[in-house]
N, C-alpha and C positions, 0 to 999 in steps of 0.2 A: 381697565382698558389696557390690552397687551401690548407690548412695544411693536408687536409684528402690525398692528392696526394704526400705529402713530404716523409712520412714514408712508410716502406717497410710493405706491409699487411702481415698477419699472414699466408694466402695461399700463398703469394710469398716466405716465409721463407720454408714452408713445401714443396714447388717445388725444393728447393736447393737441390744438391747433393755433395758428397764429392769433393773438400775440402769445408765445410761450412764458412760460412762468416757472420760477425755480421753486423746486420742492424743499418743505423744509426739512432738516435733517431728521429730526423726529425723536433723538435721544441725546443725552448730554455728550459735549465733545469730549468728556474725559471717560466715556463709556466703553471705549475699544483700547485705552491704556492696558498693558504697556504697549501692545501690538503697534498702535499709532497715537501719538502725543495729541493732546488737546490742541494746540497751537498749530500744528500742520491741518489737523481736522478742520479747524476754523478758517485757515487761509485757502485751504484746498475747495472746501464748500463755498463759503461766502465770497471767495475773490474768483477762482478759478472756474469754478462751476456756473457762477454767476456770470461770469465774462462770456462764456459759450452761449447763454440764453440771451444776452443782450447783443452780442454779435449776428446771433440768427435771426432776431428781430429786424435789427438794422438791414440786414441783406434783403429781407422780404418785405420790408416796407414799401417797395416801389414796384413789388409783383403780386397785386391783389388776385391774380387769378390762383396763385398757389395757397391762398388763406383758407380755401376749403379743406385743405388735405391735412390729415393727421401728421405728427412727427413720423410716425412708422411707415405712413404711406409716402412720405417725402423721401426717406431712406431708401425703402425697397424700390422705388420707382425713380431714383436718383437721375438716371441716365436720360430720362425721358423730358428733364426739366430744362428751362434755358442753361445755356451755358454759362450766362453769369451769375446764376443761383447755386450750380452744381458744387462748386468749392466749399461755399458757405454751407450748404446742406451736409454734405461728407464730413467737413471739420468742425463746424458749431452744432449742427444736428447730432452729429454722432458723438460729439463730447457731451452734450446734453443727455441723450440716451444712454451712454455708456455710464456716465456718473451716476444716473438713478439707479442702475443696477448695482454698482458697485457699494453706494451707501446702505442698501438692503442687505446685501451679503455681509457687510460689516455690523448690521444691527445685533444688540444683545439678543439671545435667543434662550429657549431652554437646554437643558442639557440632551433632549432627544434631538436636536438639530445639529450634533457635532458630527453626523455622518449621514449620508443620503440614505434613505428608507423608500420604500413604494416603488413606484415607477423607475426612478430615477436610480434608486438602489440597484433594481435589477439590471438597469442599463450599464451602469458603471460595472458591474459585475461581469456583464457580457463583454463589453468593450475593453475593459482594464484588468479584469480579474480582480483587483483589489482597490479599495480606496485611497491607499497609500500609493498605489502604481499611477492612480489618476493624478494624486498631488503632485507626485514626482515628474510627471509630463508636463503638468503646468507650470511647476517651478522651471524644467529646463527650458521651457517656451519664453518665460519671462526672463530667464538669465540670455538667452540667445538674440532676444529682441535687440537689435542695434538702434541705439539711439532712444527716442521716445516712442512709445507705442503701449499695448497691451497683450497679455497673454489669456487666450479664451480657450474654455470648455462650450463647444457648441453641439448642437443636433443638427445633423445635415438633412438634405432633402430625402435621403434614404433611410431616416430615423438610426443613423448610428451617432455615437458621440465619439469626436475626434477633437483634438487639441490644437489650435492654432496661434500663432503670432502675428499680429497684425499692427501696422506702424501707424503712428499719430493717433488721431480719433477716429479711425476707421471702424465702423460696426460690421458684424456680421451679417447684419440685415441687407447690407449693400450687395450681397453675394446669396441671399435668399437662405441664411443659416441662421437658426435660433440660437442666440446666446443663453448659457446656463449660467456659467460663472465668467467673472472678467476680473482680471487682476491689473490695475494700473501700475505699469512701470515709467511712467514720466518722473523725472527727479524731484518735481515738486510733491508728488505723492509720499515720498520717504525722506528726502535729503536732510531735514531738519535733525533727524533723529538718526539716521543711519549713515548719512554722507555717501560714501560709495560702495556701502554695503549691501546691495541689492538683494544678495543672498539670502541675508538675515531678515530683511523685510519681508521676503517672499514666505519664508518659514513662518513667520509671525502671524501674516494673514492668513496663510493657509491653515495653520492651527484653529482659527476662529471664524472661518466661514459659516454662515447660518445656512445650514443645508435645507432647511424648511423653504427659505425663500429661494434656493436655487432650484428645488422641486416645483414651486409654484410656476416656474417659467414653462414648464412643460404643459401647463394648463391652460396657454394662451392659444 
């Protein structure tokens, strides 16, 4: 069984309905070292991501009309839902979806996954010229994010690739954009190993992105 098949894909998590479930990490917590240490992986997945799932379920407990919708539908239609639910969907639903993609992007992959190929490779070449330029834009967005948030490579409604920095756990899906690569720059994602050296963390993660997983986002 390949590593690719072990973890829950981001689209599988977006298809979840209430009650939402924390996906298994699917690979050893040491598998991402030295980029990310095992202790950080364990705390990040087992506590932080789990808390988003728990809090999302709590918020929707008393809103049975929303139980029929998938996580993706809840995020993309967020402004339609009762005001009491919107913050929980944005923050906790976004946190659940964002981390599902993040774990996949960190998953150990073959040597062929170290650079985008196929459709994604063509789009990166068109919109950034080189993979290194794309990575540089993602790093710049991560460094520029004030406080907690994410740096995103997204596909827009006009099928262009752009890089955006979004605060907190905001998902690109809130604005109708498809997340391709997401870099978590909350301090809990890197502080045990890197302390305030966010740039070093971004370099380490960008060097080990599983581009096969990123490419699969275009097929949703």
